[in-house]
Biopython code that builds the backbone (N, CA, C, O; Angstrom):
import numpy as np
from Bio.PDB.StructureBuilder import StructureBuilder

atoms = [
    (1, "UNK", "N", (239.082, 106.614, 146.268)),
    (1, "UNK", "CA", (238.271, 107.513, 145.467)),
    (1, "UNK", "C", (238.045, 106.888, 144.096)),
    (1, "UNK", "O", (238.894, 106.153, 143.591)),
    (2, "UNK", "N", (236.921, 107.180, 143.511)),
    (2, "UNK", "CA", (236.596, 106.615, 142.207)),
    (2, "UNK", "C", (236.937, 107.557, 141.054)),
    (2, "UNK", "O", (236.624, 107.247, 139.904)),
    (3, "UNK", "N", (237.572, 108.704, 141.332)),
    (3, "UNK", "CA", (237.926, 109.657, 140.285)),
    (3, "UNK", "C", (236.785, 110.562, 139.886)),
    (3, "UNK", "O", (236.930, 111.372, 138.971)),
    (4, "UNK", "N", (235.646, 110.439, 140.558)),
    (4, "UNK", "CA", (234.483, 111.236, 140.204)),
    (4, "UNK", "C", (234.616, 112.706, 140.545)),
    (4, "UNK", "O", (233.875, 113.540, 140.025)),
    (5, "UNK", "N", (235.568, 113.029, 141.428)),
    (5, "UNK", "CA", (235.720, 114.425, 141.797)),
    (5, "UNK", "C", (236.818, 115.135, 140.988)),
    (5, "UNK", "O", (237.239, 116.236, 141.341)),
    (6, "UNK", "N", (237.266, 114.508, 139.923)),
    (6, "UNK", "CA", (238.270, 115.120, 139.053)),
    (6, "UNK", "C", (237.675, 116.353, 138.380)),
    (6, "UNK", "O", (236.541, 116.326, 137.902)),
    (7, "UNK", "N", (238.454, 117.432, 138.351)),
    (7, "UNK", "CA", (237.975, 118.651, 137.701)),
    (7, "UNK", "C", (237.853, 118.425, 136.203)),
    (7, "UNK", "O", (238.787, 117.948, 135.558)),
    (8, "UNK", "N", (236.715, 118.766, 135.663)),
    (8, "UNK", "CA", (236.487, 118.644, 134.232)),
    (8, "UNK", "C", (236.697, 120.014, 133.615)),
    (8, "UNK", "O", (236.103, 121.003, 134.045)),
    (9, "UNK", "N", (237.546, 120.057, 132.608)),
    (9, "UNK", "CA", (237.838, 121.318, 131.932)),
    (9, "UNK", "C", (236.678, 121.654, 131.009)),
    (9, "UNK", "O", (236.248, 120.827, 130.206)),
    (10, "UNK", "N", (236.181, 122.867, 131.132)),
    (10, "UNK", "CA", (235.092, 123.342, 130.280)),
    (10, "UNK", "C", (235.527, 124.647, 129.632)),
    (10, "UNK", "O", (235.464, 125.714, 130.243)),
    (11, "UNK", "N", (235.965, 124.544, 128.400)),
    (11, "UNK", "CA", (236.352, 125.724, 127.639)),
    (11, "UNK", "C", (235.132, 126.278, 126.921)),
    (11, "UNK", "O", (234.344, 125.526, 126.349)),
    (12, "UNK", "N", (234.983, 127.581, 126.954)),
    (12, "UNK", "CA", (233.921, 128.188, 126.153)),
    (12, "UNK", "C", (234.351, 128.117, 124.688)),
    (12, "UNK", "O", (235.536, 127.933, 124.410)),
    (13, "UNK", "N", (233.423, 128.256, 123.752)),
    (13, "UNK", "CA", (233.811, 128.260, 122.335)),
    (13, "UNK", "C", (234.857, 129.339, 122.020)),
    (13, "UNK", "O", (235.769, 129.101, 121.229)),
    (14, "UNK", "N", (234.730, 130.516, 122.630)),
    (14, "UNK", "CA", (235.689, 131.594, 122.373)),
    (14, "UNK", "C", (237.070, 131.242, 122.939)),
    (14, "UNK", "O", (238.089, 131.509, 122.302)),
    (15, "UNK", "N", (237.101, 130.645, 124.127)),
    (15, "UNK", "CA", (238.369, 130.242, 124.729)),
    (15, "UNK", "C", (239.048, 129.168, 123.880)),
    (15, "UNK", "O", (240.246, 129.240, 123.606)),
    (16, "UNK", "N", (238.265, 128.176, 123.470)),
    (16, "UNK", "CA", (238.802, 127.089, 122.655)),
    (16, "UNK", "C", (239.376, 127.623, 121.346)),
    (16, "UNK", "O", (240.484, 127.261, 120.949)),
    (17, "UNK", "N", (238.623, 128.473, 120.691)),
    (17, "UNK", "CA", (239.050, 129.018, 119.402)),
    (17, "UNK", "C", (240.366, 129.787, 119.543)),
    (17, "UNK", "O", (241.263, 129.646, 118.712)),
    (18, "UNK", "N", (240.477, 130.603, 120.601)),
    (18, "UNK", "CA", (241.683, 131.379, 120.826)),
    (18, "UNK", "C", (242.871, 130.469, 121.146)),
    (18, "UNK", "O", (243.939, 130.603, 120.549)),
    (19, "UNK", "N", (242.681, 129.549, 122.087)),
    (19, "UNK", "CA", (243.768, 128.661, 122.485)),
    (19, "UNK", "C", (244.226, 127.761, 121.346)),
    (19, "UNK", "O", (245.422, 127.508, 121.206)),
    (20, "UNK", "N", (243.300, 127.277, 120.536)),
    (20, "UNK", "CA", (243.664, 126.397, 119.422)),
    (20, "UNK", "C", (244.599, 127.078, 118.431)),
    (20, "UNK", "O", (245.440, 126.427, 117.810)),
    (21, "UNK", "N", (244.447, 128.388, 118.288)),
    (21, "UNK", "CA", (245.308, 129.106, 117.347)),
    (21, "UNK", "C", (246.762, 129.099, 117.797)),
    (21, "UNK", "O", (247.662, 129.265, 116.973)),
    (22, "UNK", "N", (247.008, 128.908, 119.091)),
    (22, "UNK", "CA", (248.375, 128.815, 119.589)),
    (22, "UNK", "C", (249.051, 127.496, 119.274)),
    (22, "UNK", "O", (250.277, 127.399, 119.337)),
    (23, "UNK", "N", (248.266, 126.473, 118.932)),
    (23, "UNK", "CA", (248.841, 125.164, 118.646)),
    (23, "UNK", "C", (249.754, 125.166, 117.426)),
    (23, "UNK", "O", (250.696, 124.377, 117.362)),
    (24, "UNK", "N", (249.496, 126.023, 116.477)),
    (24, "UNK", "CA", (250.258, 126.030, 115.225)),
    (24, "UNK", "C", (251.279, 127.168, 115.145)),
    (24, "UNK", "O", (251.957, 127.320, 114.129)),
    (25, "UNK", "N", (251.391, 127.960, 116.203)),
    (25, "UNK", "CA", (252.301, 129.104, 116.183)),
    (25, "UNK", "C", (253.602, 128.789, 116.923)),
    (25, "UNK", "O", (253.592, 128.047, 117.905)),
    (26, "UNK", "N", (254.724, 129.352, 116.454)),
    (26, "UNK", "CA", (255.986, 129.138, 117.151)),
    (26, "UNK", "C", (255.879, 129.579, 118.615)),
    (26, "UNK", "O", (255.415, 130.680, 118.911)),
    (27, "UNK", "N", (256.312, 128.711, 119.514)),
    (27, "UNK", "CA", (256.273, 129.015, 120.939)),
    (27, "UNK", "C", (254.880, 129.053, 121.528)),
    (27, "UNK", "O", (254.721, 129.404, 122.697)),
    (28, "UNK", "N", (253.860, 128.700, 120.749)),
    (28, "UNK", "CA", (252.488, 128.715, 121.233)),
    (28, "UNK", "C", (251.897, 130.108, 121.313)),
    (28, "UNK", "O", (250.945, 130.336, 122.060)),
    (29, "UNK", "N", (252.458, 131.058, 120.540)),
    (29, "UNK", "CA", (251.980, 132.448, 120.576)),
    (29, "UNK", "C", (250.487, 132.512, 120.273)),
    (29, "UNK", "O", (249.998, 131.912, 119.315)),
    (30, "UNK", "N", (249.785, 133.251, 121.113)),
    (30, "UNK", "CA", (248.345, 133.436, 120.937)),
    (30, "UNK", "C", (248.092, 134.776, 120.255)),
    (30, "UNK", "O", (248.788, 135.755, 120.525)),
    (31, "UNK", "N", (247.095, 134.819, 119.373)),
    (31, "UNK", "CA", (246.863, 136.041, 118.596)),
    (31, "UNK", "C", (246.233, 137.170, 119.413)),
    (31, "UNK", "O", (245.551, 136.944, 120.412)),
    (32, "UNK", "N", (246.486, 138.374, 118.954)),
    (32, "UNK", "CA", (245.866, 139.556, 119.553)),
    (32, "UNK", "C", (244.481, 139.797, 118.961)),
    (32, "UNK", "O", (243.623, 140.413, 119.594)),
    (33, "UNK", "N", (244.271, 139.300, 117.730)),
    (33, "UNK", "CA", (243.032, 139.550, 116.994)),
    (33, "UNK", "C", (242.440, 138.240, 116.500)),
    (33, "UNK", "O", (243.161, 137.276, 116.244)),
    (34, "UNK", "N", (241.115, 138.217, 116.369)),
    (34, "UNK", "CA", (240.452, 137.032, 115.825)),
    (34, "UNK", "C", (240.585, 137.018, 114.303)),
    (34, "UNK", "O", (241.181, 137.924, 113.720)),
    (35, "UNK", "N", (240.041, 136.012, 113.676)),
    (35, "UNK", "CA", (240.164, 135.861, 112.218)),
    (35, "UNK", "C", (239.426, 136.951, 111.449)),
    (35, "UNK", "O", (239.654, 137.117, 110.251)),
    (36, "UNK", "N", (238.541, 137.700, 112.121)),
    (36, "UNK", "CA", (237.835, 138.815, 111.485)),
    (36, "UNK", "C", (238.505, 140.162, 111.766)),
    (36, "UNK", "O", (237.991, 141.206, 111.366)),
    (37, "UNK", "N", (239.655, 140.140, 112.457)),
    (37, "UNK", "CA", (240.387, 141.367, 112.736)),
    (37, "UNK", "C", (239.967, 142.109, 113.991)),
    (37, "UNK", "O", (240.437, 143.219, 114.239)),
    (38, "UNK", "N", (239.085, 141.508, 114.790)),
    (38, "UNK", "CA", (238.663, 142.135, 116.048)),
    (38, "UNK", "C", (239.596, 141.700, 117.177)),
    (38, "UNK", "O", (240.063, 140.562, 117.213)),
    (39, "UNK", "N", (239.860, 142.631, 118.099)),
    (39, "UNK", "CA", (240.706, 142.318, 119.245)),
    (39, "UNK", "C", (240.065, 141.206, 120.064)),
    (39, "UNK", "O", (238.854, 141.203, 120.283)),
    (40, "UNK", "N", (240.886, 140.266, 120.512)),
    (40, "UNK", "CA", (240.388, 139.176, 121.363)),
    (40, "UNK", "C", (239.854, 139.789, 122.657)),
    (40, "UNK", "O", (240.486, 140.670, 123.240)),
    (41, "UNK", "N", (238.711, 139.328, 123.093)),
    (41, "UNK", "CA", (238.072, 139.825, 124.310)),
    (41, "UNK", "C", (239.001, 139.691, 125.511)),
    (41, "UNK", "O", (239.605, 138.641, 125.729)),
    (42, "UNK", "N", (239.106, 140.764, 126.281)),
    (42, "UNK", "CA", (239.913, 140.731, 127.498)),
    (42, "UNK", "C", (239.367, 139.712, 128.491)),
    (42, "UNK", "O", (240.124, 139.155, 129.287)),
    (43, "UNK", "N", (238.063, 139.464, 128.453)),
    (43, "UNK", "CA", (237.468, 138.451, 129.340)),
    (43, "UNK", "C", (238.003, 137.064, 128.996)),
    (43, "UNK", "O", (238.302, 136.269, 129.888)),
    (44, "UNK", "N", (238.121, 136.776, 127.702)),
    (44, "UNK", "CA", (238.657, 135.484, 127.263)),
    (44, "UNK", "C", (240.106, 135.358, 127.716)),
    (44, "UNK", "O", (240.496, 134.340, 128.287)),
    (45, "UNK", "N", (240.899, 136.389, 127.463)),
    (45, "UNK", "CA", (242.310, 136.375, 127.837)),
    (45, "UNK", "C", (242.461, 136.200, 129.346)),
    (45, "UNK", "O", (243.238, 135.357, 129.795)),
    (46, "UNK", "N", (241.727, 136.986, 130.133)),
    (46, "UNK", "CA", (241.832, 136.930, 131.593)),
    (46, "UNK", "C", (241.430, 135.562, 132.135)),
    (46, "UNK", "O", (242.122, 135.010, 132.990)),
    (47, "UNK", "N", (240.325, 135.013, 131.651)),
    (47, "UNK", "CA", (239.866, 133.705, 132.128)),
    (47, "UNK", "C", (240.892, 132.617, 131.812)),
    (47, "UNK", "O", (241.182, 131.762, 132.648)),
    (48, "UNK", "N", (241.434, 132.660, 130.603)),
    (48, "UNK", "CA", (242.432, 131.659, 130.220)),
    (48, "UNK", "C", (243.698, 131.796, 131.069)),
    (48, "UNK", "O", (244.311, 130.797, 131.444)),
    (49, "UNK", "N", (244.081, 133.025, 131.365)),
    (49, "UNK", "CA", (245.248, 133.234, 132.227)),
    (49, "UNK", "C", (244.944, 132.795, 133.654)),
    (49, "UNK", "O", (245.784, 132.164, 134.295)),
    (50, "UNK", "N", (243.759, 133.117, 134.161)),
    (50, "UNK", "CA", (243.367, 132.712, 135.517)),
    (50, "UNK", "C", (243.373, 131.190, 135.666)),
    (50, "UNK", "O", (243.727, 130.665, 136.721)),
    (51, "UNK", "N", (242.983, 130.496, 134.615)),
    (51, "UNK", "CA", (242.934, 129.028, 134.647)),
    (51, "UNK", "C", (244.306, 128.396, 134.389)),
    (51, "UNK", "O", (244.480, 127.188, 134.556)),
    (52, "UNK", "N", (245.277, 129.221, 133.981)),
    (52, "UNK", "CA", (246.614, 128.695, 133.699)),
    (52, "UNK", "C", (246.769, 128.138, 132.296)),
    (52, "UNK", "O", (247.754, 127.458, 132.008)),
    (53, "UNK", "N", (245.813, 128.413, 131.420)),
    (53, "UNK", "CA", (245.862, 127.908, 130.046)),
    (53, "UNK", "C", (246.699, 128.800, 129.136)),
    (53, "UNK", "O", (247.150, 128.368, 128.075)),
    (54, "UNK", "N", (246.901, 130.026, 129.551)),
    (54, "UNK", "CA", (247.717, 130.995, 128.815)),
    (54, "UNK", "C", (248.520, 131.784, 129.828)),
    (54, "UNK", "O", (248.126, 131.915, 130.986)),
    (55, "UNK", "N", (249.660, 132.311, 129.376)),
    (55, "UNK", "CA", (250.478, 133.142, 130.250)),
    (55, "UNK", "C", (251.090, 134.268, 129.437)),
    (55, "UNK", "O", (251.254, 134.153, 128.222)),
    (56, "UNK", "N", (251.429, 135.364, 130.119)),
    (56, "UNK", "CA", (252.082, 136.462, 129.405)),
    (56, "UNK", "C", (253.398, 135.977, 128.806)),
    (56, "UNK", "O", (254.129, 135.204, 129.427)),
    (57, "UNK", "N", (253.690, 136.439, 127.595)),
    (57, "UNK", "CA", (254.924, 136.036, 126.940)),
    (57, "UNK", "C", (255.961, 137.146, 127.064)),
    (57, "UNK", "O", (257.066, 136.928, 127.561)),
    (58, "UNK", "N", (255.590, 138.333, 126.607)),
    (58, "UNK", "CA", (256.472, 139.491, 126.774)),
    (58, "UNK", "C", (255.646, 140.756, 126.670)),
    (58, "UNK", "O", (254.518, 140.747, 126.177)),
    (59, "UNK", "N", (256.230, 141.845, 127.144)),
    (59, "UNK", "CA", (255.532, 143.131, 127.139)),
    (59, "UNK", "C", (255.526, 143.722, 125.732)),
    (59, "UNK", "O", (256.522, 143.641, 125.012)),
    (60, "UNK", "N", (254.418, 144.305, 125.355)),
    (60, "UNK", "CA", (254.277, 144.982, 124.072)),
    (60, "UNK", "C", (254.471, 146.474, 124.330)),
    (60, "UNK", "O", (253.549, 147.169, 124.755)),
    (61, "UNK", "N", (255.678, 146.949, 124.069)),
    (61, "UNK", "CA", (255.997, 148.346, 124.378)),
    (61, "UNK", "C", (255.284, 149.328, 123.460)),
    (61, "UNK", "O", (255.068, 150.479, 123.840)),
    (62, "UNK", "N", (254.914, 148.894, 122.255)),
    (62, "UNK", "CA", (254.199, 149.774, 121.336)),
    (62, "UNK", "C", (252.739, 149.933, 121.725)),
    (62, "UNK", "O", (252.166, 151.011, 121.562)),
    (63, "UNK", "N", (252.135, 148.871, 122.236)),
    (63, "UNK", "CA", (250.724, 148.883, 122.657)),
    (63, "UNK", "C", (250.633, 148.187, 124.017)),
    (63, "UNK", "O", (250.282, 147.009, 124.078)),
    (64, "UNK", "N", (250.942, 148.893, 125.103)),
    (64, "UNK", "CA", (250.957, 148.259, 126.426)),
    (64, "UNK", "C", (249.627, 147.634, 126.845)),
    (64, "UNK", "O", (249.605, 146.751, 127.702)),
    (65, "UNK", "N", (248.518, 148.082, 126.250)),
    (65, "UNK", "CA", (247.217, 147.510, 126.609)),
    (65, "UNK", "C", (246.947, 146.187, 125.886)),
    (65, "UNK", "O", (245.932, 145.543, 126.150)),
    (66, "UNK", "N", (247.835, 145.774, 124.981)),
    (66, "UNK", "CA", (247.698, 144.499, 124.278)),
    (66, "UNK", "C", (248.595, 143.469, 124.965)),
    (66, "UNK", "O", (249.821, 143.553, 124.889)),
    (67, "UNK", "N", (247.979, 142.506, 125.630)),
    (67, "UNK", "CA", (248.714, 141.460, 126.333)),
    (67, "UNK", "C", (249.134, 140.386, 125.327)),
    (67, "UNK", "O", (248.286, 139.759, 124.693)),
    (68, "UNK", "N", (250.437, 140.177, 125.185)),
    (68, "UNK", "CA", (250.933, 139.132, 124.289)),
    (68, "UNK", "C", (251.128, 137.880, 125.129)),
    (68, "UNK", "O", (251.931, 137.855, 126.061)),
    (69, "UNK", "N", (250.370, 136.837, 124.778)),
    (69, "UNK", "CA", (250.355, 135.611, 125.577)),
    (69, "UNK", "C", (250.782, 134.414, 124.749)),
    (69, "UNK", "O", (250.833, 134.456, 123.520)),
    (70, "UNK", "N", (251.088, 133.340, 125.474)),
    (70, "UNK", "CA", (251.391, 132.074, 124.821)),
    (70, "UNK", "C", (250.621, 130.959, 125.520)),
    (70, "UNK", "O", (250.244, 131.069, 126.687)),
    (71, "UNK", "N", (250.407, 129.911, 124.788)),
    (71, "UNK", "CA", (249.722, 128.728, 125.289)),
    (71, "UNK", "C", (250.631, 128.004, 126.276)),
    (71, "UNK", "O", (251.831, 127.875, 126.037)),
    (72, "UNK", "N", (250.068, 127.537, 127.374)),
    (72, "UNK", "CA", (250.846, 126.799, 128.373)),
    (72, "UNK", "C", (250.640, 125.294, 128.179)),
    (72, "UNK", "O", (249.798, 124.860, 127.393)),
    (73, "UNK", "N", (251.422, 124.523, 128.908)),
    (73, "UNK", "CA", (251.250, 123.073, 128.911)),
    (73, "UNK", "C", (249.837, 122.735, 129.392)),
    (73, "UNK", "O", (249.192, 121.839, 128.848)),
    (74, "UNK", "N", (249.356, 123.453, 130.413)),
    (74, "UNK", "CA", (247.994, 123.233, 130.922)),
    (74, "UNK", "C", (246.956, 123.559, 129.854)),
    (74, "UNK", "O", (245.932, 122.883, 129.749)),
    (75, "UNK", "N", (247.220, 124.595, 129.062)),
    (75, "UNK", "CA", (246.315, 124.951, 127.968)),
    (75, "UNK", "C", (246.246, 123.850, 126.926)),
    (75, "UNK", "O", (245.166, 123.503, 126.446)),
    (76, "UNK", "N", (247.398, 123.304, 126.580)),
    (76, "UNK", "CA", (247.423, 122.183, 125.620)),
    (76, "UNK", "C", (246.657, 120.986, 126.177)),
    (76, "UNK", "O", (245.916, 120.320, 125.455)),
    (77, "UNK", "N", (246.847, 120.721, 127.477)),
    (77, "UNK", "CA", (246.132, 119.610, 128.120)),
    (77, "UNK", "C", (244.631, 119.847, 128.128)),
    (77, "UNK", "O", (243.853, 118.924, 127.887)),
    (78, "UNK", "N", (244.218, 121.088, 128.406)),
    (78, "UNK", "CA", (242.790, 121.415, 128.425)),
    (78, "UNK", "C", (242.176, 121.174, 127.058)),
    (78, "UNK", "O", (241.074, 120.634, 126.951)),
    (79, "UNK", "N", (242.884, 121.572, 126.018)),
    (79, "UNK", "CA", (242.375, 121.346, 124.652)),
    (79, "UNK", "C", (242.271, 119.854, 124.367)),
    (79, "UNK", "O", (241.295, 119.395, 123.773)),
    (80, "UNK", "N", (243.278, 119.102, 124.790)),
    (80, "UNK", "CA", (243.286, 117.653, 124.556)),
    (80, "UNK", "C", (242.173, 116.961, 125.335)),
    (80, "UNK", "O", (241.535, 116.041, 124.821)),
    (81, "UNK", "N", (241.933, 117.404, 126.589)),
    (81, "UNK", "CA", (240.859, 116.822, 127.404)),
    (81, "UNK", "C", (239.506, 117.029, 126.743)),
    (81, "UNK", "O", (238.658, 116.137, 126.776)),
    (82, "UNK", "N", (239.299, 118.185, 126.150)),
    (82, "UNK", "CA", (238.027, 118.484, 125.493)),
    (82, "UNK", "C", (237.818, 117.559, 124.305)),
    (82, "UNK", "O", (236.693, 117.140, 124.032)),
    (83, "UNK", "N", (238.901, 117.238, 123.594)),
    (83, "UNK", "CA", (238.809, 116.345, 122.434)),
    (83, "UNK", "C", (238.499, 114.935, 122.895)),
    (83, "UNK", "O", (237.733, 114.215, 122.254)),
    (84, "UNK", "N", (239.105, 114.538, 124.028)),
    (84, "UNK", "CA", (238.938, 113.181, 124.555)),
    (84, "UNK", "C", (237.574, 112.950, 125.166)),
    (84, "UNK", "O", (237.111, 111.811, 125.225)),
    (85, "UNK", "N", (236.914, 114.013, 125.625)),
    (85, "UNK", "CA", (235.637, 113.877, 126.335)),
    (85, "UNK", "C", (234.507, 113.515, 125.408)),
    (85, "UNK", "O", (233.369, 113.364, 125.851)),
]
sb = StructureBuilder()
sb.init_structure("model")
sb.init_model(0)
sb.init_chain("A")
sb.init_seg("    ")
for serial, (resi, resn, name, xyz) in enumerate(atoms, 1):
    if name == "N":
        sb.init_residue(resn, " ", resi, " ")
    sb.init_atom(name, np.array(xyz, "f"), 0.0, 1.0, " ", f" {name:<3s}", serial, name[0])
structure = sb.get_structure()
């Protein structure tokens, strides 16, 4: 094989922005809100979790509808692949 069938990671701007914020946080914690104070889109969170770029960290007993996630090794790799491309 010539490597042409390798999956290419394609992060949307919203996914990239959210995941990048985990790079500087202890344990790779991902924020619940964007820099303007709006809740991160559930679509962004779900897609990143489906792709393995983020995973649940722990349950938020005060706000069960707020998923607290952390960046995964795959998420870090996806961000790095985008920079390398």
